[in-house]
C-alpha positions as CSV (number, residue, x, y, z in Angstrom):
1,M,0.0,0.0,0.0
2,P,1.4,3.5,-0.9
3,P,2.4,5.7,2.1
4,T,-0.2,8.0,3.5
5,L,-0.2,11.8,4.2
6,A,-2.8,13.1,6.6
7,A,-4.3,16.4,7.7
8,L,-6.5,16.7,10.7
9,R,-9.3,19.3,11.2
10,L,-12.1,18.6,13.7
11,D,-13.9,21.8,14.3
12,R,-16.8,23.5,12.4
13,L,-18.1,23.3,8.8
14,G,-16.4,26.5,7.6
15,D,-13.1,25.5,9.1
16,V,-13.1,22.2,7.3
17,I,-14.1,23.8,4.0
18,M,-11.2,26.3,4.3
19,A,-8.9,23.3,4.8
20,L,-10.0,21.4,1.7
21,P,-7.2,22.9,-0.4
22,V,-4.7,21.3,1.9
23,W,-5.7,17.8,0.8
24,Q,-5.9,18.9,-2.8
25,A,-2.3,20.4,-2.6
26,L,-1.0,17.2,-1.0
27,K,-2.5,15.0,-3.7
28,E,-1.2,17.3,-6.5
29,H,2.4,17.4,-5.0
30,Y,2.6,13.8,-4.0
31,P,0.3,11.9,-6.5
32,N,1.7,8.5,-5.6
33,C,0.7,8.9,-1.9
34,R,-2.6,8.4,-0.4
35,T,-4.3,11.3,1.4
36,A,-6.2,10.9,4.6
37,A,-8.5,13.2,6.5
38,V,-9.4,13.0,10.2
39,V,-12.6,15.1,10.8
40,S,-15.7,15.0,13.0
41,D,-18.7,13.0,12.2
42,Y,-20.6,16.3,11.8
43,T,-18.4,17.6,9.1
44,A,-17.5,14.3,7.3
45,P,-20.4,14.6,4.8
46,L,-18.5,17.6,3.3
47,L,-15.9,15.2,1.9
48,V,-18.2,13.0,-0.1
49,G,-17.1,12.7,-3.7
50,L,-13.8,14.5,-3.4
51,D,-11.3,12.6,-5.5
52,Y,-8.2,14.1,-3.8
53,I,-9.1,12.5,-0.4
54,D,-8.5,8.7,-0.3
55,E,-9.4,7.9,3.3
56,V,-11.6,9.5,5.9
57,Y,-11.8,8.9,9.6
58,T,-14.7,10.3,11.5
59,L,-14.1,11.0,15.1
60,K,-17.2,10.9,17.2
61,E,-15.8,11.5,20.7
62,M,-12.9,13.6,21.8
63,D,-12.1,11.5,24.8
64,F,-8.9,9.4,25.2
65,Q,-10.4,6.3,23.5
66,G,-11.6,8.3,20.5
67,L,-8.2,10.0,20.0
68,E,-6.4,6.6,20.5
69,G,-8.7,5.0,17.9
70,A,-7.9,7.7,15.4
71,G,-4.2,7.1,16.1
72,R,-4.5,3.4,15.5
73,W,-6.2,4.1,12.2
74,L,-3.4,6.4,11.0
75,A,-0.8,3.7,12.0
76,E,-2.6,1.0,10.0
77,L,-2.5,3.3,6.9
78,D,1.3,3.6,7.3
79,C,1.0,7.4,7.7
80,R,4.3,9.1,7.1
81,A,3.3,12.7,7.8
82,A,0.4,14.4,9.5
83,V,-0.5,18.1,9.6
84,V,-2.6,19.3,12.5
85,L,-4.5,22.3,11.1
86,E,-6.1,23.6,14.3
87,P,-4.3,24.8,17.5
88,S,-5.5,21.9,19.7
89,F,-3.3,19.9,22.0
90,R,-5.8,17.0,22.0
91,I,-5.8,16.7,18.3
92,G,-2.0,16.8,18.3
93,L,-2.0,13.6,20.3
94,I,-3.5,11.6,17.4
95,P,-0.3,11.6,15.2
96,L,1.8,11.0,18.3
97,F,-0.3,7.9,19.3
98,A,0.1,6.7,15.7
99,G,3.9,7.0,15.8
100,V,3.8,9.2,12.7
101,P,7.4,10.1,11.8
102,V,6.7,13.7,10.6
103,R,4.2,15.7,12.7
104,V,3.5,19.3,11.7
105,G,2.0,21.7,14.2
106,C,1.8,25.4,15.0
107,A,5.0,26.6,16.7
108,N,3.4,29.1,19.0
109,R,0.7,26.9,20.5
110,P,0.9,24.2,23.2
111,Q,0.5,21.5,20.5
112,A,4.1,22.4,19.4
113,L,5.3,20.0,22.2
114,L,3.7,17.1,20.3
115,A,5.1,18.0,16.8
116,N,8.5,17.7,15.3
117,R,8.0,20.1,12.4
118,W,6.7,23.6,13.1
119,V,5.1,26.6,11.4
120,Y,4.9,29.9,13.2
121,Q,1.5,31.6,12.7
122,R,-0.5,34.4,14.3
123,R,-3.6,33.9,12.2
124,T,-5.7,36.8,13.3
125,A,-2.9,39.3,12.9
126,S,-1.5,37.8,9.6
127,G,-3.8,39.6,7.2
128,L,-4.0,36.4,5.2
129,H,-7.0,34.4,4.1
130,E,-7.7,31.2,6.1
131,V,-7.2,29.0,3.0
132,D,-3.6,30.4,2.6
133,L,-2.9,30.0,6.3
134,N,-3.9,26.4,6.1
135,L,-1.8,25.8,3.0
136,A,1.2,27.4,4.7
137,M,1.1,24.5,7.2
138,L,2.4,22.3,4.3
139,R,5.7,24.1,3.9
140,P,7.6,21.6,6.2
141,L,6.5,18.9,3.7
142,G,7.9,20.9,0.7
143,V,4.5,22.0,-0.5
144,Y,4.3,25.7,-1.3
145,R,0.9,26.7,-2.7
146,R,-1.4,29.7,-2.4
147,G,-4.8,30.8,-3.8
148,L,-6.4,27.4,-4.2
149,I,-10.2,27.5,-4.1
150,P,-12.3,25.1,-1.9
151,R,-14.7,23.0,-3.9
152,L,-17.5,20.6,-2.9
153,Q,-19.2,17.9,-5.0
154,V,-22.9,17.2,-5.4
155,S,-24.0,14.1,-7.4
156,K,-26.7,14.2,-10.1
157,E,-29.0,12.1,-7.8
158,E,-28.6,14.6,-4.9
159,G,-29.3,17.5,-7.2
160,A,-32.4,15.9,-8.6
161,Q,-33.8,15.1,-5.2
162,A,-33.2,18.7,-4.0
163,L,-35.0,20.1,-7.1
164,S,-37.9,17.7,-6.5
165,K,-38.3,19.0,-3.0
166,L,-38.0,22.6,-4.1
167,K,-40.8,22.0,-6.7
168,E,-43.1,20.8,-3.9
169,L,-42.2,23.7,-1.6
170,L,-42.4,26.4,-4.2
171,G,-45.5,25.1,-6.0
172,G,-43.7,24.8,-9.3
173,R,-42.5,28.4,-9.2
174,K,-39.5,28.8,-11.5
175,K,-36.1,30.2,-10.7
176,P,-34.5,32.4,-9.6
177,F,-34.7,31.4,-5.9
178,V,-32.8,32.6,-2.9
179,V,-32.0,30.7,0.2
180,I,-32.0,32.8,3.5
181,H,-30.2,31.2,6.4
182,P,-31.0,33.2,9.5
183,G,-29.0,31.4,12.2
184,S,-25.4,30.6,13.1
185,G,-25.7,28.0,15.9
186,G,-23.8,30.4,18.1
187,S,-20.7,30.7,15.9
188,A,-21.3,34.3,14.9
189,I,-23.1,37.5,15.9
190,D,-26.6,37.0,14.4
191,W,-28.4,39.6,12.3
192,P,-31.8,40.2,14.0
193,K,-34.5,37.7,13.0
194,E,-36.8,40.7,12.4
195,H,-34.4,41.9,9.7
196,F,-34.3,38.5,8.1
197,S,-38.1,38.4,8.1
198,E,-38.4,41.8,6.5
199,L,-35.7,40.8,4.0
200,A,-37.5,37.6,3.0
201,R,-40.8,39.5,2.6
202,R,-39.4,42.2,0.4
203,I,-37.3,40.0,-1.9
204,S,-40.1,37.4,-2.2
205,E,-42.0,39.9,-4.3
206,R,-39.4,39.3,-7.1
207,V,-37.9,35.9,-6.4
208,A,-38.8,32.6,-4.7
209,V,-37.4,32.4,-1.2
210,V,-36.6,29.4,0.9
211,V,-35.6,29.7,4.6
212,S,-33.1,27.2,5.9
213,G,-31.5,26.4,9.2
214,R,-31.3,24.1,12.2
215,D,-34.0,23.5,14.9
216,S,-32.2,26.0,17.1
217,D,-32.4,28.7,14.4
218,P,-35.4,31.0,13.9
219,V,-36.4,29.3,10.7
220,Q,-40.1,28.8,11.3
221,E,-40.6,32.3,12.7
222,V,-38.9,34.0,9.7
223,S,-40.8,31.7,7.3
224,R,-44.2,32.5,9.0
225,R,-43.6,36.2,9.3
226,A,-42.5,36.6,5.7
227,G,-45.0,34.1,4.2
228,V,-42.3,32.1,2.5
229,A,-41.3,28.4,2.4
230,A,-39.1,26.7,5.0
231,W,-36.7,23.9,3.9
232,P,-37.5,20.8,5.9
233,Q,-34.8,19.8,8.4
234,G,-32.7,17.0,6.9
235,N,-29.2,15.8,6.7
236,L,-26.1,17.8,5.7
237,R,-25.9,16.3,2.2
238,E,-29.5,17.4,1.5
239,F,-28.6,20.9,2.6
240,I,-25.5,21.0,0.4
241,A,-27.6,19.9,-2.5
242,L,-30.1,22.7,-1.8
243,L,-27.4,25.3,-1.8
244,A,-26.0,23.9,-5.1
245,C,-29.4,24.5,-6.7
246,A,-29.8,28.0,-5.3
247,D,-29.3,31.3,-7.3
248,A,-28.0,33.0,-4.1
249,L,-27.6,32.5,-0.4
250,V,-28.1,35.3,2.2
251,S,-26.6,34.6,5.6
252,I,-24.2,35.8,8.3
253,D,-20.6,34.7,8.3
254,T,-21.1,31.1,9.1
255,G,-20.7,27.5,7.7
256,P,-23.5,27.7,5.1
257,M,-21.8,30.7,3.5
258,H,-18.6,28.6,3.0
259,I,-20.6,25.7,1.7
260,A,-22.3,27.9,-0.9
261,S,-19.0,29.4,-1.9
262,A,-17.4,26.0,-2.4
263,L,-20.3,25.1,-4.7
264,G,-20.0,28.3,-6.7
265,T,-23.3,29.7,-5.5
266,P,-23.3,33.5,-5.2
267,T,-23.5,34.8,-1.6
268,V,-24.5,37.9,0.3
269,S,-22.9,37.7,3.7
270,I,-23.3,39.9,6.8
271,F,-20.1,40.1,8.9
272,S,-19.6,41.6,12.4
273,P,-16.7,44.0,13.1
274,L,-14.9,41.4,15.2
275,R,-11.2,41.3,14.1
276,S,-11.0,37.5,14.6
277,V,-13.7,37.0,11.9
278,S,-12.6,39.7,9.5
279,P,-13.6,39.2,5.9
280,R,-9.9,39.5,5.0
281,R,-9.5,36.1,6.6
282,W,-12.9,34.5,6.3
283,A,-14.7,36.0,3.2
284,P,-16.0,33.5,0.6
285,R,-13.4,32.5,-1.9
286,G,-14.0,31.4,-5.5
287,N,-17.6,32.5,-6.0
288,L,-19.5,35.7,-6.8
289,S,-19.9,37.3,-3.3
290,L,-20.8,40.5,-1.6
291,V,-19.8,41.2,2.0
292,L,-21.7,43.7,4.2
293,K,-20.5,44.8,7.7
294,P,-21.1,47.6,10.1
295,G,-18.8,50.6,9.8
296,G,-16.3,51.9,12.3
297,V,-13.3,50.2,13.9
298,E,-12.8,46.5,14.3
299,C,-13.4,45.0,17.8
300,E,-10.8,42.9,19.5
301,R,-13.5,40.9,21.3
302,C,-17.3,41.0,21.7
303,L,-18.7,42.3,25.0
304,R,-22.2,41.3,24.0
305,D,-24.8,42.8,26.3
306,R,-22.2,45.1,27.9
307,C,-21.7,46.8,24.5
308,E,-24.2,49.5,23.5
309,R,-23.9,48.4,19.8
310,Y,-24.8,44.8,20.4
311,P,-25.9,43.1,18.2
312,C,-23.8,45.4,16.0
313,T,-24.8,43.5,12.9
314,K,-28.2,45.3,13.1
315,E,-26.4,48.4,11.8
316,V,-26.5,46.7,8.4
317,S,-29.9,47.7,7.1
318,V,-32.5,45.5,5.4
319,G,-32.4,47.9,2.5
320,E,-28.6,47.4,2.0
321,V,-29.2,43.6,1.9
322,V,-32.1,43.9,-0.5
323,E,-29.9,46.0,-2.8
324,A,-27.0,43.5,-2.5
325,V,-29.3,40.6,-3.4
326,G,-30.6,42.4,-6.5
327,S,-27.0,43.3,-7.5
328,I,-25.7,39.8,-7.2
329,L,-28.6,38.2,-9.0
330,G,-28.1,40.7,-11.8
331,K,-24.4,39.9,-12.1
332,S,-24.9,36.1,-11.9
333,G,-27.9,36.1,-14.3
């Protein structure tokens, strides 16, 4: 069996999507090696159909047994090098348990103690895009790439099923249609649900609108207030197929934005002024996109209810987003 090169990323949807070019670059630079991904069971569906990833291990529990199991898996694959893409001491244990000869980690984080090849990074202060920061972690392996674009795959069958559901939801109404995703699962500062409702009502006069989200998001409330359809809660692959069919997505700076971007679907995204989630680092890459954010200085951290501006995203008006949606549909059409 050919030797294996692995990359590990176990956090959120957007983080894993921004890491996809790492596996792509490894496969392009070392075509005779196998590439392996260690991800969470929540994000693993993102990797379906990607021909540059040969093996996937889904980690369900971050306890000692789970980490040790992932390590045994890497050892069985004869893993020669592993890159830990997130600053996690626990994740850094996996290549160590596997006895991987070359273990790449961030030099200025505690995980450096578990690595034997290092890359120094201050990601928030770097001014670089997250994709390029991830690709820079490959330099100890002799891989020097920048500017790659994350891409996801949707099968014909998945696309056909999504279109069939949309036909039922929209009553046969033809395109264009826009997906509105009003929640973040706590990963970002939300735009007010009242704003999302007003946005959905206003643009539904010209286009079909589908509201998507998890049970914890205000999907049903936005759908009811605006009188538009709500996408039924399903699995992640079904949601990916929905975004692949859409003419545009409107959301805050969260995972669905990155999914849509990786599918080539145009996006209108509302960012907060937090420095750690700056569009310089986290903006969609590789699609037609418009980013909106409040004016003023960037914030080092969010004080939430102790800040008179909170939620600061409300400073982006509904009218601005309506105009952005019209602009991006005009450009993509």
